[in-house]
C-alpha positions in Angstrom: 91.3 114.3 140.4 92.6 111.3 142.3 91.7 107.9 140.9 89.0 106.2 143.0 88.8 102.6 144.0 86.0 100.0 144.0 85.0 100.9 147.5 84.8 104.7 146.9 81.1 104.6 146.1 80.5 104.1 149.8 81.9 107.5 150.6 79.5 110.4 150.9 79.8 112.6 147.9 82.2 110.3 146.1 81.7 109.4 142.4 79.5 106.5 141.5 81.5 103.3 141.0 79.6 100.2 139.8 78.1 98.7 142.9 76.5 96.2 140.5 79.9 94.4 140.4 78.3 91.8 142.6 80.8 89.5 144.2 83.8 91.2 142.7 86.3 90.3 145.4 89.4 92.5 145.5 92.1 90.7 147.3 95.0 92.6 148.8 97.9 91.4 150.9 97.9 92.2 154.6 100.3 95.1 155.1 100.6 98.9 155.6 99.9 99.7 151.9 96.1 99.8 152.5 94.8 99.9 156.1 91.2 99.8 155.2 91.4 96.1 154.4 92.9 95.3 157.8 90.6 94.4 160.8 92.4 93.1 163.9 95.5 92.4 161.9 93.7 90.0 159.5 93.6 90.3 155.7 90.1 90.6 154.4 88.3 90.8 151.1 86.0 93.7 150.2 83.0 92.3 148.4 80.3 94.4 146.6 76.9 92.8 146.1 73.8 94.1 144.4 70.8 94.4 146.6 72.9 94.2 149.7 74.9 96.6 151.9 77.4 98.4 149.8 80.4 97.5 151.7 80.4 94.0 153.3 83.5 92.5 154.7 84.3 88.8 154.9 87.3 87.2 156.5 89.9 85.7 154.2 90.7 82.1 154.5 94.3 80.9 154.9 94.4 79.7 151.3 93.1 83.1 150.1 95.8 84.9 152.2 98.5 82.7 150.7 97.1 83.4 147.2 97.0 87.1 147.8 100.6 87.2 149.0 101.9 85.1 146.0 99.8 87.2 143.6 101.2 90.5 144.9 104.8 89.2 144.6 104.2 88.0 141.1 102.6 91.2 139.9 105.2 93.3 141.6 107.8 91.5 139.6 105.8 92.2 136.4 104.7 88.5 136.0 101.3 88.0 134.2 101.1 84.7 132.4 99.4 85.0 129.0 98.7 82.8 126.0 98.8 84.9 122.8 96.2 83.9 120.3 97.4 85.4 117.0 97.7 89.1 116.4 96.5 90.2 119.8 96.4 88.6 123.3 93.0 87.2 124.0 93.7 84.7 126.8 95.0 85.6 130.3 96.0 83.5 133.3 94.2 84.7 136.4 96.8 85.9 138.8 94.2 85.7 141.6 93.7 82.0 141.2 94.5 80.1 144.4 97.3 77.5 144.5 94.9 75.0 146.2 93.6 73.0 143.3 90.8 71.5 145.4 89.0 74.8 145.8 86.6 76.2 143.2 88.1 79.1 141.2 88.8 80.7 137.9 92.1 79.6 136.3 92.0 81.9 133.2 90.0 84.4 131.3 89.6 84.3 127.5 87.9 86.8 125.3 86.6 86.1 121.8 85.7 89.6 120.5 84.4 90.0 116.9 82.6 92.8 115.2 79.3 91.1 116.1 79.8 89.2 119.3 81.8 89.3 122.5 82.3 86.1 124.5 84.1 85.9 127.9 85.3 82.4 128.6 86.1 81.6 132.3 88.2 78.5 132.7 87.1 77.1 136.1 88.1 74.3 138.4 86.0 72.4 140.9 82.9 74.2 139.8 80.0 73.7 142.4 76.5 72.8 141.4 75.1 76.2 142.7 77.0 79.3 141.6 76.6 82.7 140.2 79.1 83.8 137.5 79.7 87.3 136.2 81.7 88.7 133.3 82.8 92.3 133.1 83.5 94.2 129.9 85.0 97.6 130.5 86.2 100.5 128.3 89.3 101.1 130.4 91.7 99.0 132.4 90.4 100.6 135.6 86.6 100.4 136.1 86.2 103.8 137.6 85.4 105.7 134.4 84.1 105.0 130.9 81.7 102.4 129.8 80.9 99.1 131.6 78.9 96.0 130.7 78.1 93.3 133.3 76.9 89.9 132.2 75.4 87.6 134.9 74.1 84.0 135.1 72.8 82.0 138.0 73.0 78.2 138.1 71.3 75.9 140.7 71.9 72.2 140.7 73.8 72.5 137.5 70.8 74.0 135.8 70.7 77.6 134.4 68.2 79.6 136.3 68.5 82.9 134.4 70.8 85.5 132.9 70.9 89.3 133.1 72.9 92.2 131.9 73.6 95.7 133.0 75.0 98.5 130.9 76.7 101.6 132.3 77.4 104.4 129.8 79.9 106.1 132.1 80.8 104.7 135.5 82.0 108.1 136.8 78.7 109.8 136.0 76.6 106.9 137.3 73.3 105.5 136.0 72.7 102.0 134.6 70.4 100.3 132.1 69.2 96.7 132.3 69.6 94.8 129.1 66.5 93.1 127.6 65.8 89.6 128.7 67.6 87.0 126.7 70.4 89.4 125.7 73.1 87.6 127.7 73.8 84.0 126.6 75.3 81.3 128.8 77.1 78.2 127.9 78.9 75.5 129.8 81.6 73.7 127.9 83.4 71.3 130.2 85.4 73.4 132.7 84.6 76.5 130.7 81.8 78.9 131.5 81.0 81.3 128.6 78.9 84.5 128.8 78.2 86.2 125.5 76.5 89.3 124.3 76.1 91.1 121.0 78.8 93.8 120.4 76.0 96.4 119.7 75.3 96.5 123.4 78.7 98.0 124.2 78.3 101.7 124.9 81.8 102.6 123.4 83.8 101.9 120.4 87.4 100.7 120.3 89.3 98.3 122.6 87.7 96.6 125.6 89.0 95.0 128.8 87.5 92.0 130.6 87.3 90.3 133.9 85.1 87.8 135.7 83.8 86.6 139.0 82.6 83.2 140.3 80.5 83.2 143.4 79.4 80.0 145.2 75.8 80.1 146.5 77.0 78.7 149.8 79.6 81.5 150.4 82.9 82.5 149.1 84.0 83.7 145.7 86.9 84.2 143.4 87.6 87.2 141.2 89.3 87.0 137.8 91.0 90.4 137.8 94.4 91.7 138.2 95.7 94.1 140.9 98.7 96.4 141.0 99.9 96.5 144.6 101.9 99.7 143.9 98.8 101.8 143.5 95.5 102.3 145.4 93.5 101.1 142.4 91.5 97.9 142.2 90.5 96.0 140.3 92.3 96.3 137.0 91.0 94.3 134.0 92.7 92.3 131.3 93.2 93.8 127.9 93.1 95.8 125.7 91.3 93.5 123.2 89.8 94.8 119.9 86.7 93.6 118.1 88.5 93.8 114.8 89.6 90.6 113.1 93.0 89.4 114.0 95.5 90.0 111.3 97.2 87.1 109.6 100.4 87.0 107.6 101.2 85.2 104.4 104.6 84.8 102.7 105.2 83.3 99.3 108.3 81.8 97.7 109.1 80.0 94.4 111.4 77.2 93.4 112.6 79.2 90.4 112.5 82.7 89.1 112.2 81.7 85.4 110.1 79.1 83.6 110.0 78.0 80.0 106.6 77.3 78.4 105.9 73.6 78.4 109.0 72.6 80.5 109.0 69.2 82.0 109.6 70.2 85.7 107.0 72.9 86.8 107.8 75.7 89.1 106.5 75.2 92.7 105.2 78.1 94.8 105.1 77.8 98.6 102.9 79.9 100.8 103.4 80.0 104.6 100.5 81.0 106.7 99.5 80.8 110.5 99.6 77.1 111.4 97.1 77.6 114.2 94.4 79.2 112.0 92.2 77.0 109.9 91.7 78.1 106.3 92.8 77.7 102.7 95.2 79.4 100.3 94.0 80.6 96.9 96.7 81.0 94.3 96.2 83.3 91.3 98.2 84.4 88.3 97.1 88.0 88.2 93.3 87.7 88.2 93.3 84.1 86.9 92.7 81.4 89.6 95.4 78.7 89.7 94.1 76.5 92.5 93.1 76.3 96.2 95.2 74.4 98.7 94.5 73.5 102.3 97.7 74.2 104.3 99.4 71.5 106.3 101.3 72.7 109.2 101.0 76.3 107.9 102.4 75.4 104.5 100.6 75.3 101.2 102.3 74.3 97.9 101.2 74.5 94.3 102.9 73.4 91.1 102.4 76.2 88.5 100.9 75.2 85.1 103.6 74.3 82.5 101.5 76.3 80.0 101.9 79.8 81.3 102.5 82.1 78.4 105.7 84.1 77.9 106.0 87.3 79.9 106.2 88.5 83.5 103.6 86.9 85.8 102.6 88.1 89.2 101.6 85.1 91.3 99.6 85.7 94.5 98.7 83.6 97.4 95.7 84.7 99.5 95.1 83.0 102.9 91.4 82.8 103.5 90.6 81.8 107.2 87.7 79.5 107.8 86.5 82.0 110.5 86.6 85.3 108.5 85.0 87.2 111.4 87.8 86.3 113.8 90.7 86.4 111.4 91.4 88.6 108.4 92.7 87.5 105.0 96.3 88.2 103.9 98.0 88.1 100.6 101.6 87.7 99.4 103.0 87.9 95.8 106.0 86.9 93.8 107.0 87.4 90.2 107.9 84.8 87.6 109.4 85.3 84.2 108.2 82.9 81.5 109.8 82.6 78.1 108.5 80.8 75.0 109.9 77.4 74.2 112.5 77.3 71.4 111.7 75.2 68.4 113.7 73.4 65.8 112.2 72.9 62.3 113.4 70.2 60.0 112.5 69.3 56.4 112.7 65.9 54.8 112.1 65.1 51.1 110.7 61.8 50.0 113.3 62.0 47.1 116.1 64.3 46.1 115.1 64.1 42.4 111.9 64.9 40.6 110.9 64.7 36.9 109.1 67.6 35.3 105.4 66.6 35.3 106.4 63.3 36.8 105.8 61.8 40.2 105.9 64.7 42.7 108.1 64.7 45.8 106.5 64.8 49.2 107.8 67.3 51.9 107.6 66.3 55.6 108.1 69.1 58.1 108.7 68.3 61.8 108.8 70.9 64.6 110.3 70.1 68.0 108.0 70.4 71.0 105.0 69.1 69.1 103.4 72.5 68.8 100.5 73.6 66.7 100.7 76.4 64.1 101.6 76.7 60.5 104.6 76.2 58.3 105.3 78.0 55.1 107.2 75.8 52.5 109.6 77.9 50.4 111.5 77.3 47.2 114.4 79.6 47.8 112.6 82.9 48.5 109.4 81.9 46.7 106.5 80.9 48.8 105.0 77.6 47.7 102.4 76.8 50.3 101.4 77.4 53.9 100.1 74.3 55.7 98.8 73.6 59.2 101.1 72.0 61.8 99.5 69.5 64.2 101.4 67.9 67.0 104.6 69.3 65.4 104.1 67.7 62.0 103.0 68.8 58.6 103.2 67.4 55.0 103.1 69.0 51.6 103.4 67.7 48.0 105.6 69.8 45.7 104.1 70.9 42.4 104.8 68.6 39.4 105.6 71.6 37.3 108.7 72.8 39.0 111.2 74.1 36.5 114.2 72.0 35.6 117.2 72.6 37.7 118.2 72.7 41.4 115.7 74.0 44.0 116.4 74.8 47.7 113.4 73.7 49.7 112.9 74.9 53.3 110.1 75.6 55.8 109.4 78.4 58.3 107.3 77.6 61.5 104.9 80.1 63.1 103.2 79.1 66.4 99.4 79.2 66.6 99.5 81.2 69.9 101.9 83.9 70.8 104.0 83.3 74.0 104.1 79.6 73.7 106.7 78.5 71.1 109.2 80.4 69.2 109.2 80.6 65.4 112.0 78.8 63.5 113.2 78.1 60.0 114.6 74.8 58.8 117.8 74.3 56.9 117.4 73.9 53.0 117.1 70.6 51.2 118.2 70.4 47.6 115.8 69.1 45.0 116.9 68.4 41.4 114.3 68.6 38.7 114.9 67.0 35.3 112.9 67.1 32.1 
């Protein structure tokens, strides 16, 4: 079946096309491509209005004719200006906007589609005090089949007079349903006119397309749609746009691949996230939170703790957008190898000589790195005593009853916590005991 155009609903026996597209002007250049829009050699705009004759023709002004010609040229060359948001395109420059900046019109169309709400933002210029604005949400790029949702608002003297909405389950089959009162929401934000509706009112799932129309109450209107002059189809709508959250990307790097427990200079991890999306970065070591950082210019840095235990660590950075409905989270990871810090244990005797049952000698043990743990004092291979080490230091008084002769005193350090410091054994000190 041949594809129908917006005016096909006026033909007897033709499929129903949304005559509720009130004021949806379809502008075409004057030429042999479509004779139905020529009357007496003049280019005209076909306008469909609710509650009025189905096919009403109004002459185009000189500025509209100029706009149509420039639009056709731009589209034929494949030019459609767009401003990508993040993962998908959500903002479109209206190719039917007129070059005369003193006229009222629609400059661009933006769509903020989330799992809960769809908002169509029409960027206008020279907005009159009395106007009617419409936003179209369609299932397909061409509004001649599939679902359709029309959002309307009327403004008089700059004051909102009412909103309405119409839902069409399938344009080809016909039939429409009026949305309950208050369903369509209107907002004016400077030059922007915003029409919003809950996503549940869409009659289809999956991507949507959007367009708009601005109609002055004193006559004349401007559509925000696109048109392919190489076909007989009009209008075509901007999209596709999905209601799923836009994806974000996170990358994670590190200043070093290895770290030693307690080292003076910590390892720094750097996460890069979308600079245009507000949010925060949560760093974790496995399941253990390390910290949350607000990115600056899309970059978030964190110095890792100097006290990470020995072993392989998986450090992750998760970007959490402030608007979690519009944007999704993303995570990146990197690995870090941590080794225990080496230690050096030394033994110092208060004297190299001791008299049997005389004044005992005091042993002082020092461990580098100022760790905690225990040291075992040995006389050769014989264990004398195990004492606690605090801040890398421990003391012990030798027995007064050591046998006469030479003794080799040493100490072995054991850390209190595995993966922090390495064990070490001191060199031996000679003690001479006399009777």
